[in-house]
C-alpha positions as CSV (number, residue, x, y, z in Angstrom):
1,M,0.0,-0.1,0.4
2,T,1.5,3.6,-0.9
3,S,0.6,6.2,1.3
4,F,0.1,9.4,0.0
5,R,0.4,13.1,2.3
6,C,0.8,16.7,1.7
7,T,4.1,18.0,1.9
8,K,5.9,18.4,-1.9
9,P,5.1,15.9,-5.2
10,A,6.1,13.4,-5.9
11,K,8.3,11.7,-8.8
12,N,8.3,8.0,-8.7
13,L,5.5,6.6,-7.1
14,K,6.6,2.5,-7.8
15,N,7.4,0.0,-4.9
16,D,8.0,3.5,-2.3
17,D,6.3,3.1,0.9
18,S,5.4,6.3,1.4
19,H,4.8,9.2,-0.8
20,T,3.5,13.6,-0.3
21,I,1.7,15.0,-2.8
22,G,0.2,18.8,-2.6
23,N,2.2,21.2,-0.5
24,T,2.8,22.2,3.4
25,T,-1.0,23.3,3.8
26,K,-3.3,22.7,7.3
27,Y,-5.8,21.2,4.2
28,C,-3.6,18.2,3.4
29,K,-5.2,15.0,3.0
30,E,-3.2,11.3,3.2
31,Y,-4.5,9.1,0.6
32,S,-3.6,5.4,0.2
33,F,-3.2,3.2,-3.1
34,D,-1.7,0.0,-4.2
35,A,-0.1,1.0,-7.1
36,V,0.5,3.8,-8.6
37,F,2.6,4.7,-12.0
38,E,3.4,7.5,-14.2
39,P,2.3,8.3,-17.3
40,T,5.6,7.2,-18.4
41,A,4.8,3.3,-17.4
42,T,4.6,0.3,-20.1
43,Q,1.7,-2.2,-20.3
44,E,4.3,-4.6,-19.1
45,D,4.9,-2.4,-15.6
46,I,1.3,-1.9,-15.4
47,L,1.1,-6.1,-15.7
48,Q,4.4,-6.8,-13.5
49,Y,3.7,-4.4,-10.5
50,S,0.0,-4.0,-10.1
51,G,-1.3,-7.2,-9.5
52,I,-3.4,-7.3,-13.0
53,K,-1.6,-10.7,-13.9
54,R,-2.4,-12.4,-10.6
55,L,-5.9,-11.8,-11.0
56,I,-6.1,-12.9,-15.2
57,K,-4.5,-16.4,-13.6
58,Y,-7.5,-16.0,-11.5
59,A,-10.5,-15.4,-13.4
60,V,-9.1,-18.4,-15.5
61,K,-9.2,-20.6,-13.6
62,G,-13.0,-19.3,-12.9
63,Y,-12.9,-17.2,-9.6
64,T,-14.8,-13.5,-9.8
65,T,-11.9,-10.4,-9.9
66,S,-12.2,-6.6,-10.7
67,I,-10.0,-4.1,-11.6
68,I,-10.8,-0.8,-12.0
69,C,-8.8,1.9,-14.1
70,Y,-9.5,5.5,-13.1
71,G,-8.6,8.1,-14.8
72,Q,-8.9,10.9,-17.8
73,T,-10.5,9.9,-21.3
74,G,-7.3,9.3,-23.7
75,S,-5.0,8.8,-21.2
76,G,-5.2,4.0,-21.9
77,K,-7.4,2.3,-19.6
78,T,-9.1,0.2,-22.6
79,Y,-5.3,-0.5,-24.1
80,T,-4.2,-1.3,-20.2
81,L,-7.0,-3.8,-19.7
82,T,-7.1,-5.1,-23.2
83,G,-3.9,-4.8,-24.6
84,P,-2.1,-5.2,-28.2
85,P,-3.8,-7.8,-30.4
86,E,-0.9,-10.1,-30.0
87,L,-1.9,-10.9,-26.2
């Protein structure tokens, strides 16, 4: 779980225990995420570090799973889930 709270902008968000976003105001909030990726993350990065690969294996075995992709229109959510045709 990655934790965020306001102090300075975060840069590399993968595999770190905690990060902060925003500025040092008294109105800071802390956020926690299982995985956060930079815009430069590849589809391979997403599959390797997010846990999606494990969920896909469970789904193939018949278990119920859910994957939620959140982001701006055109940011690659569908591509992240479905991948290129050769996958």
